[in-house]
N, C-alpha and C positions, 0 to 999 in steps of 0.2 A: 490825439486829434488829429484829423487828416482835411478836413474842411474849415473852411473861415477862420483859419489860425489867426489871424489880425483881430478878427472881432471877439473869437472867445478868449485871448490873453488880454484886449482890452477892458472886457467886463469881469475877468476874473481879477485883475490890478485894481480894479475899482470897488471890491470889496475889502473888508476888513478881514485880516489875520495874516498868516505866515507870509513868507517869500513865495514865489512859483520857481521851482525847479525847473530849465527846461532842457530837454537832450533832444538833438533833430540835427538834421542835416545841415548841409550849407545853403541850401534853398531857403528854409526854414529862419536860418540864421539871419541872412540878408535881408529879406522880408520883412521881418522883427526890426530888424536894427534899421531902415528905411522910415517904419514905423515909431521911432523913438521909442519901442518898448521895453529895451533890454537897458536895464540899470546897472548889472554889475558883470563883467565877464571873468570865467575861471578858464586859465589854460593849463593844461599839464605839458610839460615839456619831458621827453623820454632821451634816454641819453644812448639813442641809435638812429642813424640815418636810416631811412625809408624808399629813398629816390624818388616815388611818386606817392600819390595820397589824394585825399579829400580836401580841397582846401577849406580854410573856416569858415570863408563866406561865398558863395556863387558868385556874386558880381561886385562889381566895383561900388566902395562904399565911399563916404565923405571922410577926408582925414580927420580924424576926432582924438582929442586928448584923453590920456587914458591915466588915472589915478591910483597906483600900487597901495592897496589897500592891506593885503597879507600875501607871504609867501612861506611855503613849508618845502623843504626837503626830506624826501623820504630814503631809505636804504636803497641801493644800487644806484641811486642819483636822480632818481625822479623828481622833478620840482613842479609843485604846484603855485600857480601866480594868481591872486585874485584882483581884479583892477574894477575900480566905481568909472561908469563912464560918464566923461563930460558932455559939457551941451557946444 
């Protein structure tokens, strides 16, 4: 989806069914976070430093508590962290 992401995601969340897996850029993440449409956050940590890269959120977001709900370490040291977004 490229237009009206907040309206489309809000509509999908109102429907019955499974969760929504959303991959997008930092602008999309910031917009959905500001609209309180992100319930869970999955972060992958890779065992190398890139120097620069794309930020997780394109804009400043409010300080928000996260509850770690799952973690997994893969061969090579990649770690996946799953958080529930607090209110």
